[in-house]
Steps between C-alpha positions, in 0.01 A plus 500: 500500500643215699476605862823527692590272785654769721447878460808700398539876471132563427162540662243229445153630419212282621204562268152413618261350244258742342528844347761712683431871565560740209550211261510505122394167356693346214332275245588276208299562183515195275442571132330287236730551202761712324300569184534878528880493520701729277792257506563212263681169522671598176669790681627354827784752512241749624456315831789254530873572498737355241659298781161350589429403141846345471434289811172385350664410167777301667245292688246468220234698689248687288359843578125472565202698623612473864792725406273778374458788745162549665276707276565868561140593419373271776742652750399851395134420558574378851729795574238751385276417795506731799689380810673217310879474480650247258808347662631273224394227257600139440512391136548131585196490729315768297400698806531847652569594861307803624462692823162634606247491780222638282223239485330678209821496296540128563140442397559694178819303423310173532262614225775553244468236224872427507506424876476137607526538878598748773656357816608679814874447547589708807438791727753777464590680822555874456736522798801272459677559827569133563620218280472127510830326556645356180851424615613147571669413826836681518800439726745790500790306641680394183875568476591780262760307300614143456805358328386292203735204478337335198675529166237695306545818302244683716564572868149426626576562865218427742251349257740241355297209639176611335685507166673167556184306586409533131855483357437857390867592481527249213291733283663819624848364436401418142415870463121468533408764757174624352641731233227602257225329701206705628344415837176670601426527871143526630503600865393747767775760458874556466583738783823695446615294202633826354753534784552141617872414458407144400356641176786736412604291200155438356421873534830621355467270200140607436357150539183604683308549178156604628304566818127545560265506794172345384339570836567874508524555124847657502853412393673526839543182707792619714296615799282190541538184706848337518382145426564519125845651547593221741393244240678685222826501695508119495532522121657837424735579791864550406705547818803271452604335824165585659223393262480433125159406364387215279457721190735792567516617137134468398260783413208573732147641486369616839121499523293563810178299481440444871293751699670505839204678661262205478444150366229471237444331160579827319866405548448195281392739225808718561715185472340423163565845355856489636559168325354643179737797518788258550389307193460808283851620590652163416576352842635145503409415860265623770593472866200532728535465875128550545208271567128530565272295725339703783363854466411770750137440415463123560213479250754573225754239615592191301447140603743214447269369227578821307868400478436293188693704245187644336297699751675816619573811295867496591552134407329542165727798433811309609422208272436746218843653563650153458294446185658818361847344543620628838612292797297592808663420836273551799542442872312194624392679818581512871195314632659167588438542872168684473140388474501554124820298445481485119648700214321814384421657166667536250734222617224254405536579130585198285769695310623696806816390681398501866812518715507351850757577770788292636806600700855495365525130592191412298265447797144615435403808701197435726327819384519406129149438365377155407373359173338352309258721309130444555488293180791280613802640312850502652569827681728663582693429181852564629678618814775748578655667803230692686611430858794708615520666158741792472344827380614860476296745708415850368807649670731239346546287811494125441248304706340159503131434457243224473227466241414350163510863386877447506521149357323617182749772393797284597390250238360753251844657456666167428225401257567824313866403470411149381260634236766749392718200408219339296296787350355282223309285751138565591404599853335165576808314372717690748249419775501132406882486517491664845251246629699209359819634657344522846582257781145371542404473133411131528320537834340848533322589822270773633775702673775553243333359189760367260765634735815710473610549138866468397613752237795290387274200436237713324772657286623156398148385408435805286842470336422143393160600366663784307748256346222259403304783341800619305557148377132459424510818293788353300307178445178666396262226382780248449571211735873516436744765388877482458749785459734621368469368147754438368676402824870495584599358840156465666125505447226610741169319485159596637228238530140508623399151627147360468511281809701395804793276411850476359579688179788358291709708261753353252737695275560288187678526169302439183590130518338465842821481702458658847748762627318632806220362718290676770216378722307765694191481725198683365157615616208622296531869416830549687770614260821298471819686415828317435838557339689245290861616501849387396389480139808675363653155434227414248567558131294755310193366328134399559376343826174385653355548849249230589272546800291225659218542751320179590398336173530823300815624327608764253810620317647847439763562229808700607808636328854561622 
């Protein structure tokens, strides 16, 4: 987890390297194959929801062996050993997390023919009296209500500025507020979300669709750390005049993948299985305000060279989530003023949107982690408000806080609304439009990446692409198409140029006399659409449309 800058409402546990007293070690058992599985790719409905399969179909993503569950027979063999507890299994990484301190059991597991490797992933303290601090810096001095003077349909209240920096009200006012979208949250807990007034609407409407604690192996996440609930409020809050979130009508999955009692690589595994559950339930987006660099046992910590998009468990899982058609938004990290300085995992993933922090005026927050990745890619990808961000505390009070943990959900909610408007687009196409809409697209840097995206601009880009695609579908394999035929007062023409230059169109009678003339600029592959109107004055009969591009020309026969 990204370490906080200032402790808030929690006790920080300082863990000394080495095996703590009364510890239960946790290990990752990597498996060689899935040959003994009882599942089949021909029956994906057994392990993927209909919503998941629909998302895959829309994006042209096939179901493959990575989707198959881990072989049950392999898990049973591991579970049958004395003093071994199976925690959970990752189908994408084909591995099992176990808990044991029995050296003989570990030795026996390593002899199984289906086991590739066993790696220690943590020590597990039996007594969890203290917790590490997950919460970002919080200032409880925010006013309780503000008069929203902007002319939007939603009364955002205090957090108006963190909506406006992205022109988010543009989407909300068009009616795109996250309806039908599913956002999965991977975090450290959602303390008192069942009673928090900020979530009254999402609870009453039954839009919290699933919860699970992958650390404790139970469904309840209400009693755990407040960090996830704070992040959720930035998207889901609905307190008109006080705070309205960026996706106030979306559906949510609340998953606890962060072990607040310690910091070890096992949490990367929990993140992976949380992302897999999100995928199998049909989530559209994942918001993760988590990141991994240093561990309580320094020998397990990552180096900057590991931030290359390929090394860590959590980054490989995050990129797999994107490959399955989801948009993964992850905090860039809060290490900008620390010795580490750089982004953490999984923000280094090549298909992960790493979100840096700015204030409401667009100024980069000093604590926001630096890019690039170790292999030189632009990171963070985008930036949002993570300095002075308004959040709802567990008791419903509105406060301000600092951290990229907050910039990520602020943008995640708006991305959900944008994708809602263009459901036929693939996840990477939405990401590309966001990057191109951002204020630093032509000059990205290592603090805010491509910059602050503009939802109105992204919407316009996607609208134009949609129009081109619709026109392209009408054209099919043809270079030119004209409709309606026969025409009355106008004709619409679609044309696909071969090169850059002027395209000339002439409407002629059968004797070659010209009635209308158009000249339009063209570029290779960019569809031209034009209307020739005021044709009601022409007599009924046959006509010709001649088109000329460079030295080439052709003729289409028409009828009025």
